[in-house]
C-alpha positions as CSV (number, residue, x, y, z in Angstrom):
1,M,-10.8,-51.7,-7.4
2,I,-12.8,-50.3,-10.3
3,R,-15.9,-52.2,-9.5
4,E,-16.1,-50.5,-6.1
5,R,-15.5,-47.1,-7.7
6,I,-18.4,-47.7,-10.1
7,E,-20.7,-48.8,-7.2
8,E,-19.9,-45.7,-5.2
9,A,-20.6,-43.5,-8.3
10,V,-24.0,-45.2,-8.8
11,R,-24.8,-44.7,-5.2
12,E,-24.0,-41.0,-5.3
13,A,-25.8,-40.5,-8.6
14,L,-29.0,-42.1,-7.2
15,L,-28.8,-39.8,-4.2
16,R,-28.5,-36.8,-6.4
17,Q,-31.8,-38.0,-8.1
18,G,-33.5,-38.1,-4.8
19,Y,-33.4,-41.9,-4.4
20,E,-32.6,-43.0,-0.8
21,G,-34.0,-46.5,-1.0
22,Q,-32.2,-49.7,0.0
23,S,-33.2,-51.8,-3.0
24,S,-30.6,-54.3,-4.1
25,W,-29.5,-52.9,-7.4
26,T,-26.4,-54.6,-8.8
27,I,-23.2,-54.1,-10.6
28,E,-22.5,-57.0,-12.9
29,R,-20.4,-58.1,-15.7
30,P,-22.4,-58.3,-18.9
31,R,-22.6,-61.7,-20.6
32,D,-21.6,-60.1,-23.9
33,M,-18.5,-57.8,-24.0
34,A,-20.3,-55.8,-26.6
35,H,-22.4,-54.5,-23.7
36,G,-19.4,-53.2,-21.8
37,D,-17.2,-54.3,-19.0
38,Y,-19.8,-53.6,-16.2
39,S,-23.5,-53.0,-16.2
40,T,-26.0,-51.8,-13.6
41,N,-29.8,-52.2,-13.2
42,A,-29.9,-49.2,-10.8
43,A,-32.2,-47.1,-12.9
44,L,-34.7,-50.0,-13.2
45,V,-34.6,-50.9,-9.5
46,G,-34.5,-47.3,-8.3
47,K,-37.2,-46.3,-10.7
48,V,-35.3,-43.2,-11.9
49,D,-34.7,-41.8,-15.3
50,P,-31.9,-43.9,-16.9
51,Q,-30.7,-41.0,-19.2
52,E,-30.4,-38.6,-16.3
53,L,-28.7,-41.3,-14.1
54,G,-26.3,-42.0,-17.0
55,S,-25.5,-38.3,-17.4
56,K,-24.7,-38.0,-13.6
57,L,-22.5,-41.1,-13.8
58,R,-20.5,-39.6,-16.7
59,S,-19.7,-36.5,-14.5
60,L,-18.8,-38.7,-11.5
61,L,-16.5,-41.1,-13.3
62,S,-13.1,-40.1,-14.7
63,S,-12.6,-40.8,-18.4
64,T,-9.2,-42.3,-17.5
65,E,-11.2,-45.0,-15.7
66,V,-14.4,-45.3,-17.7
67,E,-14.1,-44.4,-21.3
68,K,-17.9,-44.6,-22.0
69,V,-21.1,-44.8,-20.1
70,E,-23.9,-46.0,-22.3
71,V,-27.7,-46.2,-21.6
72,A,-29.3,-49.2,-23.0
73,G,-33.0,-49.2,-22.1
74,K,-33.3,-49.4,-18.3
75,F,-29.7,-50.6,-18.0
76,I,-26.4,-48.6,-18.0
77,N,-23.3,-50.1,-19.3
78,F,-19.7,-49.1,-18.5
79,Y,-16.8,-49.4,-20.9
80,L,-13.4,-49.2,-19.1
81,S,-10.6,-47.1,-20.6
82,P,-7.5,-48.8,-22.0
83,K,-5.5,-47.3,-19.1
84,E,-7.8,-48.9,-16.5
85,L,-7.9,-52.3,-18.3
86,R,-4.1,-52.3,-18.5
87,S,-3.8,-51.6,-14.8
88,A,-5.0,-55.2,-14.2
89,L,-1.7,-56.3,-15.9
90,V,0.4,-54.9,-13.0
91,P,0.7,-57.1,-9.9
92,K,-1.1,-55.7,-6.9
93,E,-0.6,-56.5,-3.2
94,E,-4.2,-57.7,-2.8
95,Q,-6.6,-58.5,-5.6
96,A,-9.7,-59.6,-3.7
97,S,-12.2,-57.9,-1.3
98,Q,-11.0,-58.1,2.3
99,H,-14.5,-58.4,3.7
100,N,-13.3,-61.0,6.3
101,A,-10.3,-59.1,7.5
102,G,-9.8,-59.5,11.3
103,K,-12.1,-62.6,11.5
104,T,-11.1,-66.0,12.7
105,I,-13.1,-68.5,10.7
106,L,-13.2,-72.3,11.4
107,I,-13.9,-74.5,8.5
108,E,-14.6,-78.2,9.1
109,Y,-14.5,-80.5,6.1
110,T,-13.5,-84.0,5.0
111,S,-14.4,-85.7,8.4
112,P,-14.9,-89.2,7.0
113,N,-16.0,-92.4,8.8
114,L,-12.8,-94.2,9.7
115,F,-12.4,-98.0,9.6
116,K,-13.0,-98.3,5.9
117,P,-11.3,-97.1,2.7
118,L,-12.1,-93.6,1.6
119,H,-14.5,-93.7,-1.3
120,I,-14.7,-91.1,-4.1
121,G,-17.4,-89.3,-2.3
122,N,-15.0,-88.3,0.4
123,L,-13.0,-86.4,-2.2
124,V,-15.8,-83.9,-2.8
125,G,-16.0,-82.5,0.7
126,N,-12.2,-82.3,0.9
127,I,-11.8,-80.6,-2.5
128,L,-14.6,-78.0,-1.8
129,G,-13.6,-77.5,1.8
130,E,-9.9,-76.8,0.9
131,A,-10.9,-74.4,-1.9
132,N,-13.3,-72.5,0.4
133,A,-10.6,-72.3,3.1
134,R,-8.2,-70.7,0.6
135,L,-10.8,-68.4,-0.7
136,L,-11.6,-67.3,2.9
137,E,-7.9,-66.6,3.4
138,R,-7.8,-64.5,0.2
139,S,-10.7,-62.5,1.8
140,G,-8.6,-61.6,4.8
141,A,-9.7,-64.2,7.3
142,A,-7.5,-66.2,9.7
143,V,-8.7,-69.6,8.7
144,K,-8.4,-72.7,10.9
145,R,-8.9,-76.0,9.1
146,I,-10.6,-78.7,11.1
147,N,-11.0,-82.4,10.5
148,Y,-13.5,-84.4,12.6
149,P,-13.2,-88.1,11.7
150,S,-15.7,-90.6,13.1
151,D,-13.6,-93.0,15.1
152,I,-16.3,-94.6,17.2
153,G,-19.9,-95.7,16.8
154,L,-21.8,-98.4,14.8
155,T,-19.6,-98.0,11.7
156,V,-16.5,-98.9,13.8
157,A,-18.4,-101.6,15.7
158,K,-19.4,-103.3,12.5
159,G,-15.8,-103.2,11.3
160,V,-14.5,-104.6,14.6
161,W,-17.1,-107.4,14.4
162,G,-15.9,-108.2,10.9
163,L,-12.3,-108.3,11.9
164,R,-12.9,-110.6,14.8
165,T,-15.3,-112.9,13.0
166,L,-13.4,-113.2,9.7
167,G,-9.9,-113.1,11.3
168,L,-8.8,-110.1,9.0
169,D,-5.8,-107.9,9.4
170,P,-6.6,-104.5,10.9
171,S,-3.3,-103.0,9.4
172,D,-4.6,-103.6,5.9
173,I,-7.0,-100.9,4.6
174,A,-8.5,-103.3,2.0
175,Q,-9.3,-105.9,4.7
176,L,-10.7,-103.1,6.9
177,G,-13.1,-102.5,4.1
178,Q,-14.0,-106.2,3.8
179,A,-14.6,-106.3,7.6
180,Y,-17.0,-103.3,7.5
181,V,-18.9,-104.7,4.5
182,A,-19.4,-108.0,6.3
183,G,-20.3,-106.3,9.6
184,N,-22.8,-104.0,7.9
185,A,-24.5,-107.0,6.1
186,A,-24.7,-108.9,9.4
187,Y,-26.2,-105.9,11.1
188,E,-28.7,-105.2,8.4
189,D,-30.0,-108.8,8.1
190,G,-30.3,-109.0,11.8
191,S,-28.0,-112.0,12.2
192,A,-25.5,-110.1,14.3
193,K,-27.3,-106.9,15.2
194,G,-27.4,-107.5,19.0
195,E,-23.8,-108.7,19.0
196,I,-22.6,-105.6,17.1
197,E,-24.6,-103.3,19.4
198,S,-22.9,-104.9,22.4
199,I,-19.5,-104.4,20.7
200,N,-20.4,-100.8,20.2
201,K,-21.3,-100.3,23.9
202,A,-18.1,-102.1,24.9
203,L,-16.0,-99.8,22.7
204,Y,-17.6,-96.7,24.1
205,E,-17.1,-97.8,27.6
206,N,-13.7,-99.5,26.9
207,T,-14.6,-102.6,28.9
208,D,-13.1,-105.2,26.5
209,P,-9.4,-104.8,25.9
210,K,-9.3,-107.1,22.9
211,L,-12.1,-105.2,21.1
212,S,-10.5,-101.9,22.0
213,T,-7.1,-103.1,20.6
214,L,-8.8,-104.1,17.3
215,R,-10.4,-100.7,17.2
216,A,-7.2,-98.8,17.9
217,R,-5.3,-100.7,15.3
218,G,-8.0,-100.2,12.6
219,I,-8.3,-96.5,13.5
220,D,-4.5,-96.1,13.2
221,T,-4.6,-97.7,9.7
222,S,-7.5,-95.5,8.6
223,R,-5.8,-92.4,9.8
224,K,-2.6,-93.1,7.9
225,H,-4.7,-93.8,4.8
226,L,-6.5,-90.5,5.3
227,D,-3.3,-88.6,5.9
228,D,-1.8,-89.9,2.7
229,L,-4.8,-89.0,0.6
230,C,-5.0,-85.5,2.1
231,A,-1.3,-84.9,1.4
232,R,-1.9,-85.9,-2.2
233,L,-4.8,-83.5,-2.4
234,G,-2.8,-80.6,-0.8
235,T,-4.7,-80.4,2.5
236,T,-3.2,-79.9,6.0
237,F,-5.4,-79.5,9.0
238,D,-4.8,-77.1,11.9
239,R,-6.7,-79.3,14.4
240,E,-8.3,-82.8,14.4
241,F,-11.0,-83.7,16.8
242,F,-12.5,-87.1,17.3
243,E,-15.9,-88.4,18.2
244,S,-14.4,-90.7,20.8
245,R,-13.4,-87.6,22.8
246,S,-16.3,-85.3,21.9
247,G,-18.9,-88.0,22.9
248,P,-18.2,-87.8,26.6
249,V,-18.1,-84.0,26.6
250,G,-21.4,-83.8,24.7
251,T,-23.0,-86.4,27.0
252,A,-22.0,-84.3,30.1
253,L,-23.5,-81.2,28.5
254,V,-26.7,-82.9,27.7
255,R,-27.1,-84.3,31.3
256,E,-26.2,-80.9,32.8
257,N,-29.1,-79.4,30.9
258,M,-31.8,-82.0,31.5
259,G,-35.1,-80.5,32.3
260,T,-34.3,-77.2,30.8
261,V,-33.0,-77.9,27.3
262,F,-33.3,-81.6,27.0
263,E,-35.9,-84.1,28.3
264,D,-36.4,-87.8,28.7
265,S,-38.4,-89.7,26.1
266,D,-38.9,-93.5,26.6
267,G,-35.4,-93.9,28.1
268,A,-33.7,-91.7,25.5
269,V,-32.8,-88.0,25.9
270,V,-34.2,-85.6,23.2
271,Y,-34.3,-82.0,22.2
272,R,-37.8,-80.8,21.2
273,G,-37.0,-78.8,18.1
274,E,-40.7,-77.9,17.5
275,Q,-40.2,-75.0,19.9
276,D,-37.9,-73.5,17.2
277,G,-40.1,-74.5,14.3
278,L,-37.9,-77.6,13.7
279,H,-38.2,-81.3,14.8
280,T,-37.3,-83.5,17.7
281,R,-33.9,-85.2,17.7
282,V,-32.3,-87.8,20.1
283,F,-29.1,-86.7,21.8
284,L,-28.6,-89.8,24.0
285,N,-30.0,-93.2,23.0
286,S,-31.8,-95.6,25.3
287,Q,-28.4,-97.2,26.2
288,G,-27.2,-93.8,27.4
289,L,-24.8,-93.5,24.5
290,P,-24.2,-90.3,22.7
291,T,-25.7,-89.9,19.2
292,Y,-24.1,-87.8,16.5
293,E,-26.0,-84.8,18.0
294,A,-24.4,-85.1,21.4
295,K,-21.0,-85.7,19.9
296,D,-21.3,-82.6,17.7
297,L,-22.4,-80.6,20.7
298,G,-19.1,-81.7,22.3
299,L,-17.2,-80.7,19.2
300,L,-18.6,-77.2,19.4
301,K,-17.3,-77.0,23.0
302,F,-13.9,-78.1,21.7
303,K,-14.0,-75.4,19.1
304,L,-14.8,-72.8,21.7
305,D,-12.0,-74.0,23.9
306,A,-9.5,-74.0,21.1
307,Y,-10.5,-70.8,19.4
308,P,-12.7,-68.7,21.8
309,D,-12.7,-65.6,19.6
310,F,-13.8,-67.3,16.4
311,A,-16.4,-65.3,14.4
312,V,-17.8,-68.1,12.2
313,T,-17.6,-71.9,12.1
314,I,-18.5,-73.6,8.9
315,T,-19.3,-77.3,8.5
316,D,-19.5,-78.9,5.1
317,T,-21.5,-82.2,4.6
318,G,-23.9,-83.8,2.1
319,P,-27.3,-82.2,1.6
320,E,-29.2,-84.8,3.7
321,Q,-28.0,-83.2,6.9
322,Q,-29.5,-79.7,6.5
323,E,-32.3,-80.2,8.9
324,Y,-30.0,-82.0,11.4
325,F,-27.8,-79.0,11.7
326,K,-30.7,-76.6,12.2
327,V,-31.7,-78.6,15.3
328,L,-28.1,-79.0,16.5
329,Y,-27.4,-75.3,16.3
330,A,-30.7,-74.4,18.0
331,A,-29.9,-76.6,21.0
332,A,-26.2,-75.7,21.1
333,K,-26.9,-71.9,21.5
334,K,-29.0,-72.7,24.6
335,V,-26.4,-75.0,26.1
336,L,-23.3,-73.0,25.2
337,P,-24.1,-69.3,25.7
338,Q,-20.6,-68.4,24.3
339,L,-22.0,-69.2,20.9
340,Q,-24.3,-66.2,21.0
341,G,-23.1,-63.7,18.4
342,K,-21.1,-66.2,16.5
343,E,-22.2,-67.5,13.1
344,L,-22.8,-71.3,12.9
345,R,-23.0,-72.1,9.2
346,H,-23.7,-75.4,7.4
347,T,-22.7,-75.7,3.7
348,I,-23.5,-78.7,1.5
349,H,-21.9,-80.5,-1.4
350,G,-23.3,-82.9,-4.0
351,Y,-22.2,-86.4,-4.8
352,L,-19.5,-87.6,-7.2
353,K,-20.7,-90.2,-9.7
354,L,-18.7,-91.9,-12.5
355,T,-20.0,-92.3,-16.0
356,T,-17.8,-95.4,-16.4
357,G,-18.8,-97.2,-13.3
358,K,-16.2,-99.1,-11.4
359,M,-12.7,-98.1,-12.4
360,S,-10.7,-100.7,-10.5
361,S,-11.5,-104.3,-9.9
362,R,-8.7,-104.7,-7.4
363,L,-10.8,-103.3,-4.6
364,G,-14.1,-105.0,-5.4
365,N,-17.1,-102.7,-5.6
366,V,-15.5,-99.9,-3.6
367,I,-14.3,-97.0,-5.8
368,T,-11.6,-95.4,-3.6
369,G,-10.0,-92.0,-3.9
370,E,-6.7,-93.7,-4.5
371,S,-8.0,-95.9,-7.3
372,L,-9.5,-92.9,-9.1
373,I,-6.2,-91.0,-8.9
374,A,-4.2,-94.1,-9.9
375,E,-6.5,-94.6,-13.0
376,L,-6.1,-91.0,-14.1
377,M,-2.3,-91.1,-13.4
378,E,-2.0,-94.1,-15.7
379,E,-3.8,-92.3,-18.5
380,S,-1.8,-89.1,-18.0
381,R,1.5,-91.1,-18.2
382,A,0.4,-92.6,-21.5
383,K,-0.3,-89.1,-22.9
384,M,3.2,-88.0,-21.8
385,Q,4.9,-91.1,-23.1
386,D,6.6,-89.5,-26.1
387,R,7.4,-86.1,-24.5
388,D,10.7,-85.0,-23.1
389,I,9.6,-84.3,-19.5
390,Q,11.9,-84.7,-16.5
391,N,9.5,-85.8,-13.7
392,K,6.7,-87.6,-15.3
393,E,5.5,-89.4,-12.2
394,K,5.0,-86.1,-10.2
395,I,3.4,-84.4,-13.2
396,A,1.1,-87.4,-13.8
397,E,-0.2,-87.0,-10.2
398,Q,-0.5,-83.2,-10.5
399,V,-2.6,-83.7,-13.7
400,A,-4.7,-86.4,-12.1
401,V,-5.5,-84.4,-9.0
402,G,-6.1,-81.3,-11.1
403,A,-8.6,-83.2,-13.3
404,I,-10.6,-84.5,-10.3
405,K,-10.5,-81.1,-8.5
406,Y,-11.6,-79.1,-11.5
407,A,-14.5,-81.5,-12.2
408,V,-15.7,-80.9,-8.6
409,L,-15.1,-77.2,-8.4
410,K,-16.6,-76.2,-11.8
411,Q,-20.1,-77.1,-10.4
412,G,-22.2,-75.2,-7.9
413,S,-21.4,-76.7,-4.5
414,G,-24.8,-78.3,-3.9
415,K,-24.9,-80.0,-7.3
416,D,-24.0,-83.6,-8.0
417,I,-20.9,-84.1,-10.2
418,I,-20.9,-86.5,-13.1
419,F,-17.3,-87.5,-13.6
420,D,-16.1,-88.5,-17.0
421,A,-12.5,-89.8,-16.8
422,D,-11.8,-89.1,-20.5
423,K,-13.2,-85.6,-20.6
424,S,-11.5,-84.7,-17.3
425,L,-8.0,-85.2,-18.9
426,S,-8.8,-83.4,-22.1
427,L,-6.7,-80.5,-23.2
428,E,-9.4,-79.1,-25.4
429,G,-11.2,-77.1,-22.7
430,D,-13.4,-77.3,-19.6
431,S,-11.0,-79.4,-17.7
432,G,-8.3,-79.1,-15.0
433,P,-5.5,-80.1,-17.4
434,Y,-6.7,-77.5,-19.9
435,L,-6.0,-74.8,-17.3
436,Q,-2.7,-76.4,-16.3
437,Y,-1.6,-76.6,-19.9
438,A,-2.5,-72.9,-20.5
439,H,-0.3,-72.0,-17.6
440,V,2.6,-74.2,-18.9
441,R,2.2,-72.5,-22.3
442,A,2.5,-69.1,-20.6
443,V,5.6,-70.2,-18.6
444,S,7.2,-71.5,-21.8
445,L,6.6,-68.3,-23.7
446,L,8.0,-66.2,-20.9
447,K,11.2,-68.3,-20.9
448,K,11.6,-67.8,-24.6
449,L,11.0,-64.1,-24.3
450,H,13.6,-63.8,-21.5
451,E,16.1,-65.7,-23.6
452,A,15.5,-63.3,-26.4
453,G,16.1,-60.4,-24.1
454,I,12.5,-59.2,-24.2
455,E,11.2,-58.0,-20.8
456,P,7.5,-57.2,-20.0
457,G,6.6,-53.5,-20.5
458,A,4.0,-51.2,-21.9
459,S,6.3,-49.0,-24.1
460,D,5.1,-50.6,-27.3
461,A,1.4,-51.1,-26.2
462,P,-1.1,-50.9,-29.1
463,Q,-3.7,-48.1,-29.0
464,T,-6.6,-50.5,-28.5
465,V,-7.1,-53.4,-26.0
466,G,-8.4,-56.8,-26.8
467,T,-10.4,-59.6,-25.2
468,L,-7.6,-60.8,-23.0
469,E,-7.3,-57.5,-21.1
470,R,-11.1,-57.3,-20.8
471,V,-11.1,-60.8,-19.2
472,L,-8.2,-60.2,-16.9
473,V,-9.7,-57.1,-15.3
474,H,-12.4,-59.3,-13.7
475,Y,-10.1,-61.6,-11.8
476,S,-10.5,-59.8,-8.5
477,D,-14.3,-59.8,-8.9
478,A,-14.3,-63.6,-9.5
479,V,-12.2,-64.3,-6.4
480,S,-14.2,-61.9,-4.2
481,R,-17.6,-63.4,-5.3
482,A,-16.4,-66.9,-4.8
483,A,-15.2,-66.0,-1.3
484,K,-18.3,-64.2,-0.3
485,E,-20.7,-66.9,-1.5
486,L,-18.4,-69.9,-0.8
487,E,-18.8,-71.0,-4.4
488,P,-15.4,-71.8,-6.0
489,H,-17.1,-72.4,-9.3
490,Y,-17.1,-68.7,-10.0
491,L,-13.3,-68.7,-9.9
492,A,-13.1,-71.9,-11.9
493,T,-15.3,-70.5,-14.6
494,F,-13.3,-67.3,-14.8
495,L,-10.0,-69.2,-15.2
496,T,-11.5,-71.4,-18.0
497,E,-12.5,-68.2,-19.8
498,L,-9.1,-66.7,-19.2
499,A,-7.3,-69.8,-20.5
500,A,-9.5,-69.8,-23.6
501,A,-8.8,-66.1,-24.3
502,F,-5.1,-66.6,-23.8
503,N,-5.0,-69.6,-26.1
504,S,-6.9,-67.6,-28.8
505,W,-4.5,-64.6,-28.4
506,Y,-1.4,-66.9,-28.4
507,A,-2.6,-68.6,-31.7
508,G,-3.1,-65.2,-33.4
509,E,-0.3,-63.1,-32.0
510,R,3.3,-63.1,-33.0
511,V,5.1,-61.9,-29.9
512,I,8.8,-62.5,-30.7
513,G,9.4,-60.6,-33.9
514,G,6.0,-58.9,-33.8
515,E,5.0,-55.3,-33.4
516,H,4.4,-55.4,-29.6
517,P,6.9,-57.8,-28.0
518,H,7.3,-56.1,-24.7
519,Y,3.5,-55.6,-24.3
520,G,3.0,-59.2,-25.3
521,A,5.4,-60.2,-22.6
522,L,3.5,-58.0,-20.1
523,L,0.2,-59.7,-21.1
524,T,1.7,-63.2,-20.9
525,A,3.2,-62.4,-17.5
526,A,-0.2,-61.3,-16.2
527,V,-1.9,-64.4,-17.6
528,E,0.8,-66.7,-16.0
529,R,0.5,-64.9,-12.6
530,T,-3.3,-65.0,-12.7
531,L,-3.6,-68.6,-13.7
532,R,-1.1,-69.6,-11.1
533,E,-2.7,-67.6,-8.3
534,G,-6.2,-68.8,-9.3
535,L,-5.3,-72.4,-9.5
536,E,-3.4,-72.3,-6.2
537,T,-6.5,-70.6,-4.6
538,L,-8.6,-73.5,-5.8
539,G,-6.0,-76.0,-4.6
540,I,-5.3,-77.3,-8.1
541,P,-1.6,-78.2,-8.6
542,V,0.3,-76.0,-11.0
543,P,2.9,-78.0,-13.0
544,E,5.7,-76.2,-14.8
545,E,5.7,-78.6,-17.7
546,M,3.3,-81.1,-19.2
């Protein structure tokens, strides 16, 4: 790729000027195209003469690749040749850095608390996790998607108490939600705290068949609910692990390492994280039951057993668990020596908030993932009412899911998302449907060109290149950076810029009957392919019509 060739030339030019330092000079895309297609701060960081560095770079880079090397103060700008820019229009076998080639990477995401409806916040982890999984695959990794739902613990005990006390139906997801709300309230105000804790213990130890049956039926309902939502979001997991199974494994590991890694503290078992500059956390409570820490320890053992050669395991959660995972990983590496040399990584996502408040009164105060999708589908149907479209229901769902996913993915992963339903469906820009519609427009134009007998080609290419080519050339960079940093917003931002450039070109260019029909078809095909690949990489549906 041209970026790598420029980086190698800069490295060689610096060596020729006697610079052998390891300072982190960069190759970046300038904010303004007037400053070239790439720019480097190598002269500034390396403290070498920029004019001399620029001169050496001109001799190292072929004019068929870089048309001009310009020194601007302490920075050096690179202007790609038309030939190099047009090379981005031709499909390549791989258009992203393969920095993870040969690695098995586990990525754990979604992992909701079962026994209640999945709220809109659960969407964020799923959407980011799926996008990151696809980006890692684009970088050459063998990715294993893992879901780790919480199927036992106080959340479940509260729900079971609510089902039994209120006589609710565990096969109804809405009634499960009501049961949990009632149980949580009774636990918080103390009126049933002891009873719920007894239920929790009985569920862990499986000593009450009636309670265990209620739990099993509620878990089954929750899992079906989760599977349906994941299918609509385009997520399929390679493995599912459950806390009810990891708990006993983690408990055994803790007990096996008493006195060496863990110690007793007033009847509970703790890990003293202060020895690692962290803090103390409880792994077994005073009842001898595993906490989240012990269950996550068991999960790491499951991961090792299932994928012993994995290089990296990534767990995505909300930001409040950052310190938790530092302690967990410190303890785990002492208990499970097989983890040495493997990267244990924790990523965070922000929270999804709605500008319009509650979107559905049918489920009370709970804003579920389904209610949000349903609301957006209804609005999408209304927008398509007068259009001649074959499968409006399918497209309405694709547009709704695309609107939600883009709203999440356009932000940095740790930032909260303010979701505006109206803006999310806009075709005017900065939305998922805007990207989807740009792709539909490209598909439609290609069909018309094919019907007119005009095939893609460069035989009638103009002498100069425009904005569209200068945007397209950066696609592989956007994918590579998003994969390296696990930040899908870099790719989402690029696709938005590409859609805008294509729409501007489309509005001002006469392709059929114009001066460059074959080249116009080549450009359109490149845009269609890039939008489709980019959207699929982000997990955003790609409708053929809208």
